[in-house]
TIVOKOL-310427 format. One record per residue (C-alpha): residue number from 0; residue in one letter; x, y, z. Coordinates in steps of 0.5 Angstrom, whole numbers, always signed. Layout:
BEGIN
site num NUM; residu A; xx X; yy Y; zz Z
...
***
This chain:
BEGIN
site num 0; residu M; xx +47; yy -28; zz +83
site num 1; residu T; xx +48; yy -33; zz +77
site num 2; residu Q; xx +43; yy -37; zz +73
site num 3; residu P; xx +43; yy -44; zz +74
site num 4; residu L; xx +46; yy -48; zz +68
site num 5; residu V; xx +43; yy -53; zz +65
site num 6; residu L; xx +47; yy -59; zz +61
site num 7; residu L; xx +42; yy -62; zz +55
site num 8; residu V; xx +45; yy -68; zz +53
site num 9; residu D; xx +43; yy -70; zz +46
site num 10; residu D; xx +47; yy -74; zz +40
site num 11; residu N; xx +42; yy -70; zz +35
site num 12; residu E; xx +44; yy -63; zz +34
site num 13; residu G; xx +36; yy -62; zz +32
site num 14; residu N; xx +34; yy -65; zz +39
site num 15; residu R; xx +40; yy -60; zz +43
site num 16; residu D; xx +38; yy -54; zz +39
site num 17; residu L; xx +30; yy -55; zz +40
site num 18; residu M; xx +31; yy -56; zz +48
site num 19; residu E; xx +35; yy -50; zz +48
site num 20; residu L; xx +30; yy -45; zz +44
site num 21; residu H; xx +24; yy -48; zz +49
site num 22; residu L; xx +29; yy -46; zz +54
site num 23; residu E; xx +29; yy -39; zz +52
site num 24; residu G; xx +27; yy -34; zz +57
site num 25; residu L; xx +28; yy -38; zz +63
site num 26; residu P; xx +32; yy -35; zz +67
site num 27; residu V; xx +37; yy -40; zz +66
site num 28; residu R; xx +44; yy -41; zz +62
site num 29; residu C; xx +46; yy -48; zz +57
site num 30; residu V; xx +51; yy -51; zz +56
site num 31; residu V; xx +50; yy -58; zz +51
site num 32; residu A; xx +54; yy -65; zz +50
site num 33; residu S; xx +53; yy -69; zz +44
site num 34; residu D; xx +55; yy -76; zz +48
site num 35; residu G; xx +56; yy -79; zz +55
site num 36; residu Q; xx +64; yy -78; zz +55
site num 37; residu S; xx +63; yy -71; zz +53
site num 38; residu A; xx +58; yy -70; zz +58
site num 39; residu L; xx +62; yy -72; zz +63
site num 40; residu E; xx +67; yy -68; zz +62
site num 41; residu S; xx +62; yy -62; zz +62
site num 42; residu I; xx +61; yy -64; zz +68
site num 43; residu A; xx +67; yy -65; zz +71
site num 44; residu Q; xx +68; yy -58; zz +69
site num 45; residu D; xx +62; yy -54; zz +69
site num 46; residu R; xx +59; yy -58; zz +75
site num 47; residu P; xx +51; yy -56; zz +72
site num 48; residu D; xx +44; yy -55; zz +76
site num 49; residu L; xx +41; yy -60; zz +72
site num 50; residu I; xx +42; yy -64; zz +67
site num 51; residu M; xx +37; yy -66; zz +61
site num 52; residu L; xx +40; yy -73; zz +59
site num 53; residu D; xx +38; yy -77; zz +53
site num 54; residu V; xx +38; yy -85; zz +53
site num 55; residu M; xx +40; yy -88; zz +46
site num 56; residu M; xx +48; yy -84; zz +44
site num 57; residu P; xx +54; yy -87; zz +41
site num 58; residu K; xx +59; yy -89; zz +46
site num 59; residu M; xx +56; yy -89; zz +53
site num 60; residu S; xx +48; yy -89; zz +54
site num 61; residu G; xx +45; yy -84; zz +58
site num 62; residu F; xx +43; yy -91; zz +63
site num 63; residu E; xx +51; yy -91; zz +63
site num 64; residu V; xx +52; yy -83; zz +64
site num 65; residu C; xx +46; yy -83; zz +70
site num 66; residu R; xx +50; yy -89; zz +73
site num 67; residu A; xx +56; yy -85; zz +73
site num 68; residu I; xx +53; yy -79; zz +76
site num 69; residu K; xx +50; yy -82; zz +81
site num 70; residu G; xx +55; yy -86; zz +83
site num 71; residu D; xx +60; yy -80; zz +84
site num 72; residu E; xx +59; yy -78; zz +91
site num 73; residu S; xx +60; yy -69; zz +89
site num 74; residu L; xx +55; yy -71; zz +83
site num 75; residu R; xx +49; yy -74; zz +86
site num 76; residu D; xx +46; yy -68; zz +88
site num 77; residu I; xx +45; yy -65; zz +81
site num 78; residu P; xx +38; yy -68; zz +79
site num 79; residu V; xx +39; yy -71; zz +72
site num 80; residu V; xx +31; yy -72; zz +68
site num 81; residu M; xx +32; yy -77; zz +63
site num 82; residu V; xx +30; yy -75; zz +55
site num 83; residu T; xx +28; yy -80; zz +51
site num 84; residu A; xx +24; yy -84; zz +45
site num 85; residu L; xx +24; yy -90; zz +50
site num 86; residu D; xx +17; yy -89; zz +53
site num 87; residu S; xx +16; yy -97; zz +55
site num 88; residu V; xx +15; yy -97; zz +63
site num 89; residu V; xx +21; yy -102; zz +63
site num 90; residu D; xx +26; yy -96; zz +60
site num 91; residu Q; xx +23; yy -92; zz +66
site num 92; residu D; xx +24; yy -97; zz +71
site num 93; residu R; xx +31; yy -98; zz +68
site num 94; residu A; xx +32; yy -89; zz +69
site num 95; residu K; xx +30; yy -89; zz +77
site num 96; residu S; xx +34; yy -95; zz +78
site num 97; residu E; xx +40; yy -93; zz +75
site num 98; residu G; xx +37; yy -86; zz +80
site num 99; residu A; xx +35; yy -81; zz +74
site num 100; residu D; xx +31; yy -76; zz +78
site num 101; residu G; xx +26; yy -75; zz +72
site num 102; residu Y; xx +23; yy -77; zz +66
site num 103; residu M; xx +21; yy -74; zz +60
site num 104; residu V; xx +18; yy -78; zz +53
site num 105; residu K; xx +21; yy -75; zz +47
site num 106; residu P; xx +17; yy -71; zz +42
site num 107; residu I; xx +19; yy -66; zz +49
site num 108; residu D; xx +13; yy -61; zz +49
site num 109; residu R; xx +15; yy -53; zz +51
site num 110; residu D; xx +11; yy -52; zz +56
site num 111; residu E; xx +12; yy -59; zz +59
site num 112; residu L; xx +20; yy -59; zz +58
site num 113; residu R; xx +20; yy -51; zz +61
site num 114; residu A; xx +16; yy -54; zz +67
site num 115; residu E; xx +20; yy -59; zz +68
site num 116; residu V; xx +27; yy -55; zz +69
site num 117; residu C; xx +24; yy -49; zz +74
site num 118; residu S; xx +21; yy -54; zz +78
site num 119; residu R; xx +27; yy -58; zz +78
site num 120; residu L; xx +31; yy -51; zz +79
site num 121; residu Q; xx +25; yy -48; zz +84
site num 122; residu L; xx +24; yy -43; zz +79
site num 123; residu E; xx +18; yy -38; zz +78
site num 124; residu A; xx +16; yy -41; zz +71
***
């Protein structure tokens, strides 16, 4: 069985690297994207099992990317977890209204991230 694929989307390379580092040792493969447009291209090409999606990015916000994913019948079953510095209830409500399956506030805690990924992919932690 191939390992589940996790797409890490963040315009900050340090954030992408940190998430990838936090997930080391889990039975997952990671691919990264640096903006919303490249995320959508990666999703079309690689069909990830889980998407960890930053909100504030150039070109397309994470909200717009999430709306595009959830609006596509062939993609809408892929879980999308918003990963953002935005921690207001308004932002969390907007994420839900765009179809996000989860919401994590930066800075990301290693154990919290691993638990979220394991839960979404039904992996043993």
